N, C-alpha and C positions, 0 to 999 in steps of 0.2 A: 738498895737492893733492887736494881732494875733488871738483874739477870733472871730472876724467877718469873716475872711477868712476861718477859720475852720468850722464855722457854715454854710457858703456859700457852701463849698465843701461837707459837710455832707448832706445838703438839696438836692444838685444836685445829689449826689450818690443815695440817697433814692428815689428821683423822678425817676431817670432812672431805678432803681430796680423795682419799682412798675409798671412802664410803660412796662417793659419786662415781668413782671408777668401777666399783662393784655393780652398780646399777646399769652401767653402760656396756658391760661385757655380757656375752651370751653363754660362754663356756662355764660349766659348773666348777671345773678345777681352777680356772683363773679367778672365779668369784671367791672361792674358798681361800685361795692364796692371798688375794688382795684384802679379804676380810681379816685374815690373821695378821697382816701388816697393819691394818687399821687398829687392831687390838693393842699393838705395841704403843701406838701413839695415844690411844685412849688411856692406857696405863700410865704413860708419861705425864699426860695432862692431869690425871687424878693425883699422881705422886707429887708433882711440883705444886699443885694447888694445896695439898696438905702441908707442905713445907712453908709455902707462902702464907697460909692461914695462921700458922703459929708465929711466924716472924712479924706479921702485921699487928696481931692483937696481943700476944704474949700473956695469955691468961691460962688458968688450969683447964678450963673447958675447951679453949682453943687448942691446947696441947693434946687433949684427949681426941678431939675431932681430927686434928692433924695426924696423930698416930694411926687412927683408923683409915684415913685417906691414904697415907703413905703405904700402909700394909695392903690395902685394896689395889692401889695403883701398881705396886711391885708385883702382886699376884697376877694382875691382868697383863702386865707387860711380860712377865715370865711365861705365862701360857701362850701369849701371842708369839713370843720369840720361838718357843718350842714348835708351835704349829707352823710358823713360817719356815723353819728349818726343814720340817717334814715335807711340807707342800712344795718347797723349792726343789727338793730332790725329785718328787713326783712330777713336777712341772717340767724339769729338765729331761726326765725319762720320756715323758709324753712328747716333748718337742723333737727328740731324736728318732722316735718311731714314726 
């Protein structure tokens, strides 16, 4: 199962990339937009980490921890997705004015 470590690493790299981009921008709207995009990748990282946790150990405790991580990751990615949609529209309105 090489797929999950690749997805974990990809999400982690993109999360760090967007967090660095947040620190480099000065506009608050752009910072909030990039921060919401980073939340999606943080959620993906936690989600795939939870799945990989169970597949690697396959114990009851690992299943419980994996379920918690999957739920937290899905919640984080969902809130990031909603915020990204909202701030994308605001960002486009701001760019046209």
